[in-house]
Each structure stands twice: as C-alpha cells, then as structure tokens.
N, C-alpha and C positions, 0 to 999 in steps of 0.2 A: 549346310550340305543338302543337296537335293535328294529327297527320298521318295520321289513320286513313283507310283506304280499304276498299272492298268487294272484298277479294282484289286482283286486278289491275284492278278497275273504277273507278268514280267515287269521288273523295275525299269522305269524310264529315266536313265541317268547319263546318257551320252550326248555330246554336243558336236559342233562342226569340226573341232580339232580331232576329236576321237574318230569321227567318220572319215576324215582325210587320212589319218594314220592307218585306219583299218583298210582303206582302199590301197594305199601304197604297200602296206604290210602283206596284203593278199597277193600282190604282184611280185614284189622283190624277194626272191629267195636266194638260191645259190647260182641260178642260171646266168645272171649277168656277169659273174666272175669267171665263168667257164665258156659259155656259148659264143662269145666273140671269135674264138679260134675256130669253132665249128663252122660259122658263117664264112670266115675267111678261106676255109678249105673248099667252099663251094663257088665263091665268086672272088676273082683276083684283083679287080680294080678297087682302089680305096673308096672312090665315090659309090660303088655298088655295095661295098661292105657297110658303109655308113647309111647308104640309101635303104638297105634292107631293114635297118632298125627304125628309120624314119617311116617307111611304109607300114611296118608292124605297129608303130605307134599310132598311125592314122586309123588303122583298123580298130585298135583298142579305143581310140577316141570316139569313133562312130558307135562302138558298143557302149561307151560311157554315156553318150547322148541318149541312146535307147533306154538304158537303165535309169537315167536321171528323170526322164518323163514318166516312166513306170513308177519310180519311187514317189513322184509327186501325185500320181493318180491313185496308187495302191500302197500306202505306207503301212503295210501289215507285217506281222510276225511271219518269218519264213521267206520273205522277199520273192525270189525267183519261183519258188514253190507256189506261192500264192498267185503270182501272175499266170502261171500255166494252169493252175486249178480253175481260176475264174474266167479265163479266156477260152479254154478248150474243154477240159473235162477233168474231174479228180483223178482219173486213171493216168492221164499224162503227167500230172504233178507227182503222183505216187511213183511212177516209173523213174522220174527224175530223182526223187529222194532215194529210191532204191539204188540207182546207179551211183549217186553221190556217196552213199554209205559203203557200197561194196567195191566200187571201182575208183571214182574220180577223186574223192577227198581222202579216203583211208589209205589207198595205195600210194598216193602222192605224199601223204604225211609220213608214212613208213619209210619211203625212200629218202626224204629230207632228214628224217631223224637219224638214219644211218650215216648220211653225209655229215651231219653235226657230230656224231660220235667219232667219225674218222678224224676230223680236225681237232676235236677235243682231246683225243688220245695222243695226237702229235704234240699238243701243247702241255697236257697234264698226263704223264705216263703212269696211270694207275693200272693195277693188274686185273683189268676187265676186258672182255671182248666187245667188239662194236655193237652187236645186237643187244647186249645187256645195257650198255650205256644209252643206246637209243630208247630202250624200254623205260629206263629210269627217267630220262628227260621227258618222255611222254607222260609218265605217271606224275611227275612233278607239276606239269602244266595242267593236268586234270585237277589236281588239288587247288592250284591257284584259281582256275576258272570256276571251280565249285564254290569259291568264296564270294562270288557275285560278279556281275558284269562290270562294276566299277573297278574291282581289283584286277580282273582279266584285261580290261582296256588300258589301265595304267601301266601294267607290265608290257603290253603290246606296244603302246605309244613310246615308252622308254627305249625298247629294243629298236623300234623304227628310227628314232632319232640317232641312235648309235650306228645303225646301218648307213644312214645318210652321211654321217661323219666319215665312216670307212670308205664310202664311195667317193666322197669329196677328196680324201687323201689320195686315192688311186688316180683320180683325174688330175690333181695337182702334180703328182709324180710323173704321169705320162706326158704332160705338157712341158716338162722340163727337158725332155729328151726327144728332139725332133729330127734326129739324124738316122732314123731307121730306114730311110729310102722310100718315102710314100709313093714315089712314082714308079717303083720297080715291081710292077704287076707281073705275075707269072703268065707265061703263055701256055695254052692248052685248049684242046677242042672243047667248046661249050663252056669254058670257064667264065664267060661273061654273057652267056645267052639266057633266054627266057627260062629254059628248064633249070639251069643252074640257079638262077635267081629264085625260082619257085622252091627248089630244094632248100635254099638258104632260109626261106621264110618259115620252114617248119620249126627249127630251134628258136627262131625269133618269136613266133607266136606262142610257143610253150613258155618262153621267158616272160611274155606280156600277160599271160593268162592269170585270172584270179580277181580282176576288179569287181566281178559280180558278187563276191561273197559278202561284201559289206551290206548288201541288201538283206541278208538273212537276219540282221539285228535291228531292222527298221522299227520293230515294236518296242525296242528299248532305248530309242532316241527321244530326247525332249521335244524336238520339232523335226520329225522325219521328212516332211514335205520340203522344208528349206534346207536342212543340214545334210541329208543324204544326197540330194541332187547336187548341191554345191560340192560336197565332199568327193563325189564321183568324178566331177570335172577337174577339181583342183588336184586330186590324187593322181589321176591318169596323166594330166599335163606335167605334174612333177616327176613322174616316173619316166615319161618320154624324154624330158630334159636330162635326167640322170643317165639314162641308157645311151642316148646319142653322145653325150660328153664322154662317157666311158670308152665308147668305140673310137671316137676321134683321138682320145688320149692313147689308146692301144695301138692304133695305126701309126700315129706320129712317133711313138716310142720304139715300136718293134718293126714297123713296116709290114706290108702285106705278107711277105714270105716268112718273117719272124713270127707274126701272129698266127699264121696257118700251121707253123711247125711245132708250136707248143700246145700242150693240153691244159696248161695252167697259166693263162695269159695274165691274170691279176698278179699272181706271184712273180711272174717274169718281169712285169713292169716295175713292181715295188722293189724287187731285188736289184734291178738295174739302177734304180734311183737311190736306194738307201742300203744296199747290201743285204746280208742275212737278217738284220734287224727289220728291214722293210718287209721281207717275205714273212717273217713271224708276225708282224703287225697285221698284215692282210689275212693271215690264217685266223687270227682272233676275230677280224671283221667278218670273215665268211662264217665262222662258228656262230657269231652273234646273229648274223643275217638268217641263217637256217633256223636258229632257235626262235627268232621273231616270226618267221613264216609259220612255224609250228604253233606258236602262241596264237596267231591270228586264226588259223584253222580250227584250233580247239575252242576259240571263243565264238566263231560264227556258225560253222556247219551244224553243230548240235541243235540249233534253233529250227532247222528244217525237220529233223526227226521229231522234235517237240511238236511242231505244227502238224505233222502227219498223225502222231498219236492223239493230239488234241482233236483232230478231225475223225477219230475213231478208226483210222486206217493203219494202226501199228500197235505194238504192245502198250497197253494202258499205262503201266508204270513209267514209260518214257516221257509221258506228259506231266510227270510229278515235279513240283517245284519245291525248293528248300523253303521251309517256313521262315528262316532267318534272312536268307540272302535273295530269295525270289529267283534263284538261278535254276535252270533245268538240269539238275545234277545227274539224273539218271541218263539223259541223252548225252551229256558230256562224258560220263563214265563209259557208255556204250561206244562212243567214238574212240576214246582212248584205248579201251580194251581191244577193239578190232585192229587198231593201228599197231599196238604192241604185238599181237599175234602175228601179223604179217611181217613186222620187223624181225621177229625171232625166227620166222619160218624161212626167210631169205628169198621169198618169191616176189618181193616188191618191185624188182627191176623189170620183170615181165609184165606186171600189172601196169607199170608206167606206160608201156607201149599201148595199152588199151585206152588210156585217158583221153588223148587228143581227139580221136574219132568220136567218142561218146560225148565229150564235153561240148564240142562245137555243134553237134546236132541240136542240143538244147539251147545253145546260144541263138542259133537260127530260129528255132521255134519261139523263143522268148521275144526276139525282135518282131516276129509275126503277130504277137499279141497287141502291138501298138495299132496295127491296122484294124484289128477286131474291136479294141476298146474305142477307137475313134469312130468307127462305123456305128457302134451301138451308142455313141454319145455318152460314154461312161464319164461322169464328172470326176474332178479331182476330189480328194478327201475333204470333207466338210461342206461339199456342195458348191464350192466356188470354181471359177475357171482355172485351168491348169496354170501353175506358176512357171513351169518350164515346158517348152515345146521343142522337139528335135529340129535343129536348123536344117533346112533343105529337105525335110520330109515331103514326099515319100522316096525321093531319089537316094538320099543318104542312107535311109533305113534299108532300102533294097540293095544298095551296094554292100552293106554289112552282111545281109543274108547271103548274097552271092559269094562274098569272101568266106563265109562259114561253109558253104557248099564246096567251094574249091579246096579248102583246107581238109575237110572230111574226105573228099575224093582222093586227094594226093596222099593222105595218110593210109587209106585203105589200099591204094595202089602200091605204096612203098612197103607196107607191113600187113599183107592180107590176112595171115593167120592170126596174129595178135589182135588185129582190128575186129575180125569175125568173132573171136572169143569175147572181146569186150561188148560187141553188139548182142551176142547170145546171152550174156549176163544181164544186159539191159532188158532184153525181151523176156527174160524169166520173171521180170517184175510184173508182167501182165497177169499170169496165174496167181501170183502173190497178191495182187490187188483184188482179184475176184474172191480169193479166200477172205481177205480182211473186210471187203465190202459186204459179203454175205454174212460174216460174223457180226458186223455192225448192225445189219438189218435185223438179225435175231435178237 
C-alpha cells in the first residue's frame, strides 16, 4: 500500500481511476435526474433538447482542456486557488476561496444534502425531519474524510460506480419505450428560438458544473501531471456520454410534451418501464447520486481552505493535518459545519441562486491564467515541457471565456437580486483579505 507523503504534508495516494471518479463525482449530482424536464419546457424540438446537452458538454470539455493544461503546469495543493494566486495575485485566490466557502460549495452541499434527505425519508420512513437527516449525512461524511484521503476517495469512487449503474438502468429503460412521439414538438412563440435555447442552457450548465473540483486534491495524487490531466478529460467525456444518453432516453420514452409536463422525468421513465418498483429503484439511485456528490465535495473543497491557511491567509488551525492520516481535518470539519448550519437554517435554496454567477466568474478568470502562464513561459512542473496543451488554443480558450461571460450575464439578467447578493458576498472577501494579509505581515 502506498503511503507516500509530501514531507510532513498531505499524503499522495490517489491515481488515475481516483481522479476520473472525482471529476465525474463532482459533476453528477441530482441535476441530470430532474433538469431534462426543465430544458424541455424551454425548447420544444427533440433535437434542441438533446442539442442543449451536447452544447453544454462542449463548454464543459473546453473547460476540462483548460484545467488539464493548468494541472500539468501547476500540480499544487488547492488547484484552482493556486492557479489564481500564481497568475494574478493572492487577493484574487483568497476571494475565490472565500466565495467557495460561503457561497459556491457550502450552499450547494446544503441543498444537495436536503435533496438526499428527501429521497432517503421516502425510502426509509424514520421519525426525523429533512434538515436533521441532511445534517447527519454531512456529519458522517466529515468523519469518513477525516480518516484520510484514501478512505474518502474509496467511498467516493464506490458511490460514483453506483451512480453510473443507476444512470445506465435509466437509459436502458428509456430506450425500451420509443412511442412517446418524438416528433410532436409543441408550438409556441420563441419555443425554438435563440433566447429559448439560451434559457435552456442555464440548467444544463448547472448540471455540468463541478469538473474543476478535482484539481483541489492535486497535491494528494501520486502523479498529478499525468493523472489529473487525463482524469479531467476522461471524466468530462464520460459525463457528456451519460447526460446525452439520458436525454435521448427521456425524449424517446416520454416525448417532448411528456418530458416537459413532468417534474420527475427519471421516475416517470422508470415507472413506465417497470412500474412502481422502477420508480423506487431510481429513487435509490438519486439518493446514492446526491450522497456521492456530497462525498466528493467534502473530499475536495477543504483542500482550498487548507491552502489558504497554509499561505497565512486564514485561521492557522485550518492548516492543521492529522498526525495519523495526514488529512486536513480542521478544514474538513469547517466545511461540514457550515453546510450543516445552512441545511438546518433552510436558506440553502436562495444561496443556490447565487452560485452560478459567482462560479463562472472564476471559471473565466482561471481560463485567463493560461494566457499569462504561456506569456511568462512558466514551465510545467519538474522543469520539462508541458505534457498537455489545450487543443486549438487560443481560440478554444477564448471561446470558453466568452461562454463564461454569457452565462454570468444571462444569470444576472434573469436573477438580478440573488446575483447581486452573491457578488456582494464575493466582494466582501477583499476587506477580509486585507485583514488576513496585514495579520500575516505582523
């Protein structure tokens, strides 16, 4: 068994399979089981429904290209945090970590935890309310990940494999029923126009988000230059295949009208195929999928807070490692505690509205670091030439940045109040950075 560590730092125990499962686990949550119907309500033609998921996958793939080159150049603890710190300024990286802790990661985990609790209580009727079950699930994952990166990754990989099996069952069920009327597109003003397609892309991009979180654990990979870059590409391509197949299956089984009229497309397809037993099976699959997403978030995001504290820009105890497991237990506990508080408070749904605008700002900024690193001729780790270079750069990188700008703009336009609150929380990171940097100087 490998027990390598970075000196007295984090343990390097993850390989290519772990990296691929982390990428897929960071993307696949509950969205793919619900969002196909949201997209179908925006665009009526079957080709546009499936096309929106293909287009979203291409944007995610462009993002994976960016992060694959960055992983090769800067295979450091904290991933995206380190890219922003080294390319721009520590203040930019700190504000990202601040937004990750207070908005992006914690709010999303709280919402997904409550979704897990909802399905769990349907399957196992225990006398507990949803927020309590959500808090218990988060607490359990804190304990698992405190046992070390190997334990956390093993649980995460097992849950991801179960997710894939559930999605495969959904696809198989949908392809058995092709009489839903795939050509019966609804009529309506703008139902197939550019604005409708743009609106459909919002839930699609939310479902595709999360590939970047695997970069947070680069410092715990045996060979991050090779495995993280390959894991990003394999993971995103795998998710694209799963997502497109799910939507083809839903359209074939339910037709555009049926897909648009349901709020639970996965359950509708499985019930049509196998009756009540099928609906119960997919409920188990969704519960497992949400738990896997939580497990991935609890494993990856605390490494950013660890890196911030290690840089002297956050509470010093957050950089503390377990003597036995070399895991950042304080950072993991902080992430879990804040997610529990939000889950119990019931404010997580509003926080989710903040996530997209803030998240894609940092996606665009991170893509911009490629231009800076290349201009400065920053070598890959170890001093050798980059092992991976973005295909079609600078055009493909610029296209990804443009997509990020469009997504942020459309989100602010559609949800101005929530977006401004999210941006205000992000901006509050600047005075927090000044406080910590002055404290570090003293």
